[in-house]
LOLUM-675941 format. One line per 3 residues: their letters; for each residue z, y, x of N, C-alpha, C, O. Coordinates in steps of 0.2 Angstrom, whole numbers, plus 5000, padded with zeros to 4 digits. Last residue first. Example, Ala and Ser with C-alpha at 12.3 -4.5 7.8 and 13.67 -1.06 7.14 Angstrom:
! residues 2
SA	5035 4989 5064 5036 4995 5068 5039 5000 5064 5040 5006 5067 | 5039 4972 5066 5039 4978 5062 5039 4984 5066 5042 4983 5071
***
This chain:
! residues 287
AST	4314 4345 5331 4307 4345 5330 4305 4341 5324 4299 4340 5322 | 4327 4341 5333 4326 4347 5329 4318 4347 5327 4317 4350 5322 | 4324 4330 5341 4327 4329 5335 4326 4335 5330 4324 4334 5324
ARE	4319 4336 5353 4315 4331 5349 4318 4330 5342 4314 4329 5337 | 4331 4344 5356 4324 4347 5354 4320 4342 5350 4317 4344 5345 | 4340 4334 5359 4341 4338 5354 4335 4342 5351 4334 4343 5345
SSV	4333 4328 5370 4334 4324 5364 4336 4328 5358 4333 4327 5353 | 4334 4339 5379 4327 4336 5377 4328 4332 5371 4324 4332 5367 | 4348 4340 5381 4344 4345 5378 4337 4343 5375 4335 4345 5370
SER	4358 4325 5377 4353 4329 5382 4350 4334 5378 4348 4334 5372 | 4374 4327 5371 4367 4324 5370 4363 4328 5375 4364 4334 5376 | 4388 4325 5381 4384 4329 5377 4377 4326 5377 4375 4323 5382
WPV	4399 4310 5381 4394 4315 5384 4390 4319 5379 4389 4317 5374 | 4414 4307 5378 4408 4308 5374 4403 4313 5377 4404 4319 5376 | 4420 4294 5388 4420 4301 5386 4414 4302 5382 4408 4300 5384
GGL	4418 4280 5392 4422 4282 5387 4423 4289 5385 4426 4290 5380 | 4410 4279 5403 4407 4277 5397 4411 4278 5391 4409 4277 5385 | 4418 4284 5412 4413 4289 5410 4409 4286 5404 4407 4290 5400
ATL	4427 4273 5414 4429 4279 5411 4424 4284 5409 4424 4287 5403 | 4418 4265 5420 4421 4263 5414 4423 4269 5410 4422 4270 5404 | 4416 4271 5432 4410 4270 5427 4412 4268 5421 4410 4271 5416
VEA	4429 4271 5437 4426 4277 5436 4420 4276 5431 4420 4280 5426 | 4430 4257 5439 4435 4261 5435 4432 4267 5433 4433 4269 5427 | 4420 4254 5448 4420 4251 5442 4424 4255 5437 4423 4256 5431
VDI	4425 4260 5460 4419 4263 5457 4419 4260 5449 4417 4264 5445 | 4443 4262 5459 4437 4259 5462 4431 4262 5458 4432 4265 5452 | 4458 4268 5465 4453 4269 5460 4446 4267 5463 4444 4269 5468
ELL	4466 4267 5476 4466 4262 5472 4461 4262 5466 4460 4258 5462 | 4464 4280 5482 4460 4274 5485 4461 4268 5481 4456 4264 5481 | 4474 4287 5475 4467 4289 5475 4462 4283 5477 4457 4281 5474
GPG	4486 4281 5480 4484 4280 5473 4477 4282 5472 4473 4278 5468 | 4485 4285 5494 4485 4278 5492 4483 4277 5485 4479 4273 5483 | 4475 4300 5497 4481 4297 5495 4480 4290 5493 4475 4288 5490
PRD	4465 4302 5511 4465 4301 5504 4472 4298 5502 4474 4293 5506 | 4472 4313 5524 4469 4307 5522 4469 4306 5514 4474 4308 5511 | 4479 4325 5526 4472 4324 5528 4468 4318 5526 4462 4318 5526
AFT	4489 4333 5513 4488 4328 5519 4480 4327 5520 4476 4329 5516 | 4493 4340 5503 4490 4344 5508 4488 4339 5514 4486 4341 5520 | 4499 4333 5493 4493 4335 5492 4489 4339 5497 4483 4340 5497
DGP	4508 4319 5496 4507 4325 5499 4500 4328 5498 4495 4325 5500 | 4511 4310 5481 4511 4310 5488 4510 4318 5490 4511 4322 5486 | 4512 4297 5468 4513 4304 5471 4513 4304 5478 4515 4299 5481
RAH	4504 4287 5460 4506 4286 5467 4507 4293 5470 4503 4295 5473 | 4498 4284 5448 4505 4285 5448 4508 4284 5455 4513 4281 5456 | 4484 4283 5447 4488 4277 5448 4495 4278 5450 4498 4273 5452
WLA	4473 4291 5436 4478 4291 5441 4482 4285 5441 4484 4282 5436 | 4460 4300 5428 4462 4293 5431 4467 4294 5437 4466 4298 5441 | 4457 4308 5413 4460 4308 5420 4462 4301 5422 4465 4297 5419
RHP	4444 4313 5404 4448 4307 5405 4451 4308 5413 4447 4309 5417 | 4440 4324 5390 4441 4323 5397 4445 4317 5398 4449 4315 5394 | 4438 4333 5379 4433 4327 5380 4434 4325 5388 4429 4325 5391
GNR	4455 4338 5375 4448 4339 5376 4444 4333 5378 4447 4328 5378 | 4469 4343 5385 4466 4340 5379 4459 4341 5380 4456 4344 5385 | 4473 4346 5398 4479 4344 5393 4476 4341 5387 4479 4338 5383
PGW	4468 4340 5414 4466 4343 5407 4471 4341 5402 4473 4335 5402 | 4481 4342 5427 4475 4339 5423 4473 4342 5417 4477 4347 5415 | 4492 4346 5433 4486 4350 5435 4480 4347 5431 4474 4350 5431
LAP	4503 4338 5429 4504 4345 5432 4498 4349 5432 4498 4355 5432 | 4498 4326 5424 4503 4330 5420 4504 4337 5422 4507 4341 5419 | 4491 4321 5435 4487 4325 5430 4492 4329 5425 4490 4333 5422
SVP	4500 4322 5450 4499 4319 5443 4495 4324 5439 4496 4330 5439 | 4494 4321 5466 4497 4325 5461 4495 4322 5454 4489 4321 5453 | 4487 4312 5475 4494 4313 5476 4497 4317 5470 4504 4317 5470
GFL	4474 4310 5464 4477 4306 5470 4485 4307 5470 4489 4304 5467 | 4463 4308 5451 4469 4311 5454 4472 4307 5459 4472 4300 5458 | 4447 4312 5445 4451 4307 5449 4457 4310 5452 4456 4315 5456
VVS	4440 4314 5429 4443 4317 5435 4448 4312 5438 4452 4309 5435 | 4427 4316 5419 4431 4311 5422 4434 4314 5428 4430 4316 5433 | 4422 4327 5405 4423 4325 5412 4428 4319 5413 4431 4317 5409
PTG	4412 4338 5395 4416 4331 5396 4416 4329 5403 4412 4331 5407 | 4415 4355 5395 4411 4350 5397 4414 4343 5398 4420 4343 5401 | 4422 4366 5391 4422 4360 5386 4417 4355 5388 4415 4351 5384
YAT	4423 4376 5400 4417 4376 5396 4417 4370 5391 4412 4369 5388 | 4436 4374 5406 4434 4381 5403 4428 4381 5399 4427 4385 5394 | 4434 4361 5410 4439 4362 5404 4437 4369 5401 4437 4370 5395
AVH	4425 4363 5420 4423 4358 5414 4428 4360 5409 4426 4360 5403 | 4433 4370 5429 4427 4373 5426 4425 4369 5420 4423 4372 5415 | 4442 4361 5432 4445 4366 5428 4439 4370 5425 4439 4373 5420
AAG	4435 4353 5441 4438 4350 5434 4440 4355 5430 4439 4355 5424 | 4432 4361 5451 4426 4359 5446 4429 4356 5440 4426 4358 5435 | 4443 4362 5459 4441 4368 5454 4436 4366 5449 4436 4368 5444
TDG	4451 4346 5458 4448 4352 5462 4446 4357 5457 4446 4355 5451 | 4452 4330 5459 4457 4335 5457 4455 4342 5461 4458 4343 5466 | 4435 4325 5458 4441 4324 5460 4446 4330 5457 4443 4334 5453
CVL	4423 4321 5445 4425 4325 5451 4432 4323 5453 4435 4319 5449 | 4409 4322 5434 4414 4317 5437 4416 4320 5444 4412 4322 5448 | 4403 4329 5419 4405 4330 5426 4410 4324 5428 4414 4322 5424
VRA	4389 4330 5408 4396 4327 5410 4397 4328 5417 4392 4329 5421 | 4379 4339 5405 4381 4333 5400 4388 4330 5401 4392 4329 5396 | 4382 4356 5408 4381 4349 5410 4382 4345 5404 4386 4346 5400
GGV	4386 4370 5408 4381 4367 5403 4379 4360 5404 4375 4357 5400 | 4396 4371 5418 4397 4373 5411 4392 4371 5406 4394 4369 5400 | 4389 4367 5429 4395 4363 5426 4396 4365 5419 4397 4360 5415
LDL	4380 4378 5430 4378 4371 5430 4383 4366 5427 4381 4362 5423 | 4387 4390 5429 4382 4388 5424 4380 4381 5424 4379 4378 5419 | 4395 4388 5441 4398 4389 5434 4393 4387 5429 4395 4383 5424
FAG	4385 4388 5450 4389 4382 5450 4393 4382 5443 4393 4377 5439 | 4380 4401 5449 4376 4396 5447 4380 4389 5446 4378 4385 5442 | 4392 4408 5454 4389 4409 5447 4384 4403 5445 4385 4401 5439
LPG	4393 4404 5467 4398 4402 5462 4395 4403 5455 4396 4398 5451 | 4377 4398 5474 4382 4403 5473 4387 4401 5467 4385 4397 5463 | 4374 4381 5478 4372 4388 5477 4378 4392 5476 4383 4390 5477
IAP	4367 4365 5478 4372 4370 5482 4369 4377 5481 4363 4378 5482 | 4364 4351 5474 4364 4357 5470 4369 4362 5473 4374 4362 5470 | 4357 4336 5481 4361 4342 5481 4359 4347 5477 4353 4348 5475
RGV	4357 4319 5476 4353 4325 5476 4357 4331 5476 4361 4332 5471 | 4370 4311 5486 4365 4311 5481 4361 4318 5482 4361 4321 5487 | 4379 4309 5497 4381 4306 5490 4375 4306 5486 4374 4301 5482
SEV	4375 4316 5508 4376 4309 5508 4378 4305 5502 4377 4299 5501 | 4375 4329 5503 4368 4325 5504 4369 4318 5505 4365 4314 5504 | 4388 4332 5503 4384 4332 5496 4378 4328 5498 4376 4324 5493
LPR	4392 4331 5516 4395 4326 5511 4391 4326 5505 4389 4320 5503 | 4384 4341 5522 4383 4335 5524 4386 4329 5519 4383 4324 5518 | 4389 4353 5514 4382 4350 5513 4382 4343 5516 4379 4339 5512
EAT	4401 4360 5513 4401 4353 5512 4394 4349 5511 4394 4344 5509 | 4398 4373 5516 4401 4369 5521 4402 4362 5520 4402 4358 5524 | 4393 4376 5504 4388 4376 5509 4391 4372 5515 4388 4368 5518
SGT	4401 4366 5491 4400 4372 5495 4395 4371 5501 4393 4365 5502 | 4393 4356 5478 4398 4357 5484 4396 4364 5487 4391 4367 5485 | 4386 4343 5468 4388 4350 5470 4393 4350 5475 4396 4345 5477
VVV	4372 4333 5464 4378 4333 5467 4380 4340 5470 4376 4343 5473 | 4365 4327 5449 4365 4332 5454 4372 4332 5457 4377 4331 5454 | 4357 4314 5439 4363 4316 5443 4361 4322 5448 4356 4321 5452
EPG	4346 4309 5433 4349 4315 5431 4355 4318 5435 4357 4324 5433 | 4344 4296 5438 4340 4302 5441 4342 4308 5438 4341 4313 5441 | 4360 4287 5438 4353 4288 5437 4350 4295 5440 4354 4298 5443
LAR	4373 4281 5439 4372 4286 5434 4364 4288 5433 4362 4291 5428 | 4373 4274 5451 4373 4270 5444 4372 4275 5439 4369 4272 5433 | 4372 4284 5461 4366 4279 5460 4367 4276 5453 4362 4275 5450
AVA	4385 4289 5459 4379 4293 5458 4373 4289 5457 4369 4290 5452 | 4393 4279 5463 4394 4282 5456 4387 4285 5454 4384 4285 5449 | 4390 4277 5476 4389 4272 5472 4389 4274 5464 4385 4272 5460
AWR	4394 4290 5481 4387 4288 5481 4385 4282 5476 4380 4282 5473 | 4408 4289 5480 4404 4294 5476 4397 4292 5475 4394 4293 5470 | 4409 4279 5489 4411 4277 5482 4407 4282 5478 4405 4281 5472
DAP	4406 4285 5501 4402 4279 5499 4403 4277 5492 4399 4275 5488 | 4416 4295 5502 4409 4297 5500 4405 4291 5498 4401 4292 5494 | 4432 4292 5494 4427 4291 5499 4420 4292 5497 4418 4291 5491
WRR	4440 4307 5487 4438 4300 5486 4433 4298 5491 4429 4303 5493 | 4451 4319 5492 4444 4317 5493 4443 4309 5493 4445 4306 5497 | 4464 4323 5492 4461 4323 5486 4454 4321 5486 4450 4322 5481
AGH	4468 4323 5505 4472 4319 5501 4469 4318 5494 4470 4313 5491 | 4460 4333 5512 4458 4326 5512 4462 4321 5507 4459 4316 5505 | 4457 4347 5501 4461 4343 5506 4459 4336 5506 4457 4333 5501
SAG	4448 4352 5492 4451 4357 5498 4454 4353 5503 4455 4355 5509 | 4434 4342 5489 4441 4344 5487 4443 4348 5493 4441 4347 5499 | 4418 4334 5483 4423 4338 5488 4430 4340 5485 4431 4339 5479
PHV	4410 4329 5474 4414 4324 5478 4419 4328 5482 4424 4325 5485 | 4404 4329 5459 4407 4334 5463 4412 4331 5468 4417 4330 5466 | 4390 4327 5449 4395 4323 5453 4397 4328 5458 4393 4331 5462
VVH	4383 4329 5433 4386 4332 5439 4391 4328 5442 4396 4326 5439 | 4369 4328 5425 4375 4324 5425 4378 4326 5432 4374 4325 5437 | 4359 4340 5416 4362 4337 5422 4368 4333 5421 4372 4335 5416
DNR	4352 4347 5406 4352 4339 5406 4355 4336 5412 4355 4330 5412 | 4361 4361 5399 4356 4358 5404 4357 4350 5403 4361 4348 5400 | 4364 4376 5389 4365 4369 5391 4359 4366 5396 4354 4369 5396
PVP	4370 4392 5394 4365 4388 5392 4366 4380 5394 4369 4379 5399 | 4388 4395 5391 4382 4396 5395 4377 4391 5392 4378 4386 5389 | 4401 4403 5382 4397 4398 5383 4391 4400 5388 4389 4405 5388
PLR	4416 4411 5390 4410 4411 5385 4405 4406 5387 4404 4404 5393 | 4429 4399 5393 4425 4405 5395 4419 4405 5390 4418 4400 5387 | 4445 4394 5386 4438 4393 5386 4435 4400 5389 4437 4405 5388
LDD	4459 4393 5385 4456 4392 5391 4449 4393 5392 4446 4394 5397 | 4471 4393 5376 4466 4398 5376 4462 4398 5383 4463 4403 5387 | 4482 4384 5376 4475 4381 5374 4469 4386 5375 4463 4384 5374
PDC	4493 4392 5377 4491 4388 5382 4484 4385 5382 4481 4382 5387 | 4494 4408 5372 4492 4402 5369 4489 4398 5375 4484 4399 5378 | 4509 4419 5373 4503 4416 5376 4501 4410 5372 4505 4406 5369
PIG	4519 4433 5371 4516 4427 5368 4510 4425 5371 4505 4429 5373 | 4531 4441 5379 4523 4441 5379 4521 4434 5377 4520 4430 5381 | 4544 4441 5383 4542 4444 5376 4534 4444 5375 4532 4448 5371
HRE	4547 4435 5394 4548 4442 5394 4544 4445 5388 4542 4451 5388 | 4545 4422 5391 4552 4424 5393 4553 4431 5393 4558 4434 5392 | 4531 4422 5391 4535 4421 5385 4542 4423 5386 4545 4426 5381
LLD	4528 4422 5405 4527 4428 5400 4531 4428 5394 4533 4433 5391 | 4532 4409 5408 4535 4415 5411 4534 4421 5407 4539 4425 5406 | 4524 4401 5400 4532 4401 5399 4535 4407 5402 4539 4410 5399
CWR	4512 4403 5406 4513 4405 5399 4520 4406 5398 4523 4410 5394 | 4514 4398 5418 4513 4405 5418 4514 4407 5411 4516 4413 5410 | 4517 4384 5415 4521 4388 5420 4521 4395 5419 4526 4399 5418
LVE	4506 4379 5408 4512 4381 5404 4517 4385 5409 4521 4389 5406 | 4497 4377 5418 4495 4382 5413 4502 4384 5409 4503 4390 5408 | 4503 4367 5426 4502 4374 5429 4500 4379 5423 4502 4385 5424
HRE	4516 4358 5419 4509 4359 5420 4508 4366 5422 4511 4371 5419 | 4531 4358 5429 4528 4358 5423 4520 4359 5424 4518 4361 5430 | 4546 4358 5437 4539 4355 5437 4537 4355 5430 4540 4351 5426
DDR	4553 4375 5435 4553 4368 5437 4546 4365 5436 4541 4368 5435 | 4561 4391 5437 4555 4387 5437 4556 4379 5439 4560 4378 5443 | 4571 4399 5440 4572 4394 5434 4566 4389 5434 4566 4385 5429
GDL	4568 4408 5449 4572 4402 5451 4573 4397 5446 4575 4392 5448 | 4560 4418 5443 4567 4420 5445 4571 4414 5448 4577 4414 5448 | 4543 4424 5443 4548 4418 5443 4555 4420 5446 4555 4423 5451
AIL	4541 4441 5437 4540 4435 5442 4545 4430 5441 4550 4431 5437 | 4537 4457 5433 4538 4450 5430 4536 4445 5435 4531 4445 5438 | 4542 4473 5435 4540 4467 5438 4542 4461 5434 4547 4460 5432
RGP	4538 4490 5432 4542 4484 5430 4538 4478 5433 4532 4479 5434 | 4532 4500 5440 4537 4502 5435 4542 4496 5432 4547 4497 5431 | 4530 4495 5457 4528 4495 5450 4534 4498 5446 4540 4498 5448
RTA	4527 4496 5471 4531 4501 5468 4530 4501 5460 4529 4506 5457 | 4520 4487 5479 4516 4492 5476 4520 4497 5472 4517 4502 5469 | 4530 4479 5484 4528 4484 5489 4523 4489 5485 4522 4495 5488
RLL	4531 4470 5474 4537 4475 5474 4534 4481 5479 4536 4487 5478 | 4521 4462 5478 4520 4466 5472 4526 4471 5472 4524 4477 5469 | 4526 4456 5490 4519 4460 5490 4519 4464 5483 4516 4470 5484
ATS	4537 4449 5485 4538 4455 5489 4531 4459 5490 4532 4466 5490 | 4530 4439 5478 4534 4444 5474 4535 4450 5478 4535 4456 5476 | 4525 4432 5488 4520 4435 5484 4524 4440 5479 4521 4446 5478
QPG	4537 4428 5495 4532 4432 5499 4527 4436 5493 4526 4442 5494 | 4545 4419 5488 4547 4426 5488 4541 4431 5491 4542 4437 5490 | 4536 4408 5477 4539 4410 5483 4540 4417 5484 4537 4421 5480
RGH	4529 4404 5466 4536 4405 5465 4540 4407 5472 4546 4408 5472 | 4513 4413 5463 4518 4407 5465 4525 4409 5464 4527 4414 5461 | 4505 4421 5455 4503 4418 5461 4507 4412 5463 4504 4407 5464
LNV	4508 4430 5445 4505 4423 5443 4503 4419 5449 4499 4414 5448 | 4517 4443 5443 4516 4438 5448 4514 4431 5445 4518 4427 5443 | 4513 4459 5438 4515 4452 5436 4513 4447 5441 4507 4447 5443
ALD	4518 4475 5435 4516 4470 5440 4518 4463 5438 4524 4462 5436 | 4516 4490 5426 4518 4483 5426 4515 4479 5431 4509 4479 5432 | 4511 4502 5431 4516 4502 5426 4520 4495 5426 4526 4495 5425
PER	4508 4503 5449 4506 4501 5442 4512 4501 5437 4518 4501 5439 | 4510 4510 5462 4513 4512 5456 4510 4510 5449 4509 4514 5445 | 4495 4506 5471 4501 4509 5470 4503 4511 5463 4499 4513 5459
LPI	4485 4494 5480 4486 4498 5474 4493 4500 5473 4498 4497 5476 | 4481 4483 5489 4480 4491 5490 4480 4494 5483 4475 4497 5481 | 4492 4472 5495 4489 4474 5489 4487 4481 5489 4492 4485 5489
PEL	4492 4461 5509 4495 4467 5506 4490 4469 5500 4484 4468 5501 | 4490 4443 5506 4488 4450 5509 4491 4455 5506 4492 4455 5500 | 4491 4431 5500 4497 4434 5503 4495 4440 5508 4498 4441 5513
EGV	4474 4428 5501 4481 4425 5499 4486 4428 5503 4486 4428 5510 | 4465 4443 5499 4466 4436 5501 4473 4434 5500 4477 4438 5498 | 4458 4453 5486 4463 4452 5491 4463 4444 5493 4462 4440 5489
PLH	4449 4464 5476 4448 4458 5481 4454 4458 5486 4455 4463 5489 | 4452 4467 5460 4454 4469 5466 4454 4464 5472 4458 4460 5472 | 4443 4469 5446 4445 4464 5451 4446 4468 5457 4442 4472 5460
RDV	4447 4475 5429 4446 4477 5436 4448 4471 5441 4453 4468 5440 | 4450 4469 5417 4446 4475 5417 4443 4477 5424 4438 4479 5425 | 4451 4454 5409 4452 4457 5415 4447 4463 5415 4441 4463 5414
ADI	4449 4446 5398 4455 4449 5399 4456 4454 5405 4461 4457 5405 | 4437 4439 5399 4437 4445 5395 4444 4449 5396 4444 4454 5393 | 4430 4432 5413 4437 4432 5410 4438 4439 5406 4439 4444 5409
RAV	4419 4434 5421 4418 4430 5414 4425 4430 5410 4425 4427 5405 | 4423 4440 5432 4419 4444 5428 4418 4441 5421 4416 4444 5416 | 4429 4430 5439 4433 4435 5436 4429 4439 5431 4432 4441 5426
VDA	4418 4423 5443 4422 4420 5438 4426 4425 5435 4428 4425 5429 | 4412 4431 5453 4408 4429 5447 4412 4426 5441 4410 4427 5436 | 4423 4433 5462 4420 4439 5458 4416 4436 5452 4417 4439 5446
LWG	4428 4425 5471 4429 4423 5464 4426 4428 5460 4427 4428 5453 | 4428 4431 5484 4423 4426 5482 4423 4424 5475 4418 4420 5473 | 4439 4439 5484 4433 4442 5483 4428 4437 5481 4423 4439 5477
PAA	4454 4433 5477 4449 4433 5482 4443 4436 5480 4440 4435 5474 | 4464 4446 5467 4461 4439 5468 4456 4439 5473 4453 4444 5475 | 4472 4455 5456 4471 4454 5463 4470 4447 5465 4474 4443 5464
LTI	4466 4463 5442 4468 4456 5444 4466 4456 5452 4461 4457 5454 | 4471 4475 5430 4468 4474 5437 4471 4467 5440 4477 4465 5440 | 4469 4481 5415 4472 4475 5418 4468 4474 5425 4462 4473 5425
VAA	4474 4495 5407 4469 4493 5412 4472 4487 5416 4477 4488 5419 | 4478 4493 5389 4480 4494 5396 4473 4492 5401 4469 4489 5398 | 4477 4492 5376 4474 4498 5379 4475 4498 5386 4473 4503 5389
PFA	4484 4479 5373 4477 4480 5372 4473 4486 5375 4467 4486 5376 | 4495 4471 5378 4494 4477 5380 4486 4479 5379 4483 4479 5384 | 4495 4458 5372 4501 4462 5372 4500 4469 5374 4504 4474 5371
RRL	4482 4454 5375 4484 4454 5368 4491 4459 5367 4491 4463 5363 | 4483 4453 5389 4478 4458 5385 4480 4459 5378 4480 4464 5376 | 4493 4444 5391 4494 4451 5393 4489 4455 5390 4491 4461 5388
GRL	4486 4433 5386 4492 4435 5383 4494 4442 5385 4496 4446 5381 | 4476 4432 5395 4474 4434 5388 4480 4436 5385 4480 4440 5380 | 4483 4428 5406 4479 4434 5407 4478 4436 5400 4478 4442 5398
APV	4487 4415 5402 4492 4420 5403 4489 4427 5403 4492 4432 5401 | 4475 4408 5400 4479 4409 5395 4484 4415 5396 4486 4419 5391 | 4471 4409 5415 4467 4412 5409 4471 4413 5403 4471 4419 5400
ATL	4476 4401 5424 4480 4407 5423 4476 4411 5417 4479 4416 5415 | 4467 4391 5427 4473 4389 5424 4477 4395 5422 4482 4394 5417 | 4458 4398 5435 4456 4396 5428 4462 4394 5424 4462 4394 5418
LDG	4464 4400 5447 4463 4406 5443 4461 4404 5435 4464 4407 5431 | 4465 4387 5452 4471 4391 5451 4470 4397 5446 4474 4398 5441 | 4451 4384 5453 4455 4381 5448 4462 4384 5447 4464 4385 5441
LGL	4448 4393 5464 4445 4393 5458 4449 4390 5452 4450 4393 5447 | 4463 4399 5473 4457 4396 5472 4454 4396 5465 4457 4399 5460 | 4472 4415 5474 4472 4408 5476 4464 4405 5475 4460 4409 5476
ARL	4480 4426 5469 4475 4426 5475 4475 4419 5478 4477 4418 5484 | 4485 4434 5458 4483 4427 5458 4478 4426 5463 4472 4424 5462 | 4494 4447 5451 4492 4444 5457 4491 4436 5456 4495 4433 5453
VLV	4490 4461 5441 4491 4454 5441 4489 4451 5448 4484 4452 5450 | 4495 4476 5434 4493 4473 5440 4495 4466 5440 4501 4464 5439 | 4491 4488 5422 4494 4482 5424 4491 4478 5430 4485 4478 5430
NM	4493 4504 5416 4490 4500 5422 4494 4494 5423 4500 4494 5424 | 4490 4514 5402 4495 4509 5406 4491 4505 5411 4485 4503 5409
***
């Protein structure tokens, strides 16, 4: 049996779909599950045990696969993504049918599969563990300005947290990263390992937050126009900061609610999450 799943979006989008992907794996243990997702996500796709094959595609691009036994739309609720899957001529298609409403992104896809008789565990988000490190990670970037807290505030947080801080971001974000603190810019796999093994992460509403959830890394996440009830950590050693000011997540300027979060609030929240003990301290204790 061949199962085709479409989730051609970003890093955080993919990680929120892990429970649904694992539900499909449990329902069809002998199937070949192909995930259509952007090529740049190859390193994270390889860590999802529910996926057998990664088919690189961009968002809303034609899918170069024909006649899967089952096609599953985990991409979105718009008609374009469903049409792309129909074009593959699947034996069966699972997609949202208009009954969708505002709910947490993890639950959206688990509920979809449940309605088709495929049980899912929405808490089944973890990726295989990675080696621990002593870093405190600050990730100031986000895909849209509405979710970008001001760089000078990120820099103030980084200074307050001390010499163990490293600042992550993409190559395109290098000027922002360097303005905040000591840069740690590298390939996606290295980023996953860094955040996955870190003592704590502080970031905005972006993919890094979902990496922390996937690895159980304690985190503080700053939310602006979108409520953490829809995209935030549902449980675990995480703290979501939100001032209940919904807005346009695709806007160019930081959301008003995001700007209401100040440096002191972030540092207070960081003091309230259970940081992992440093690796050097653990070694000294064990010795």
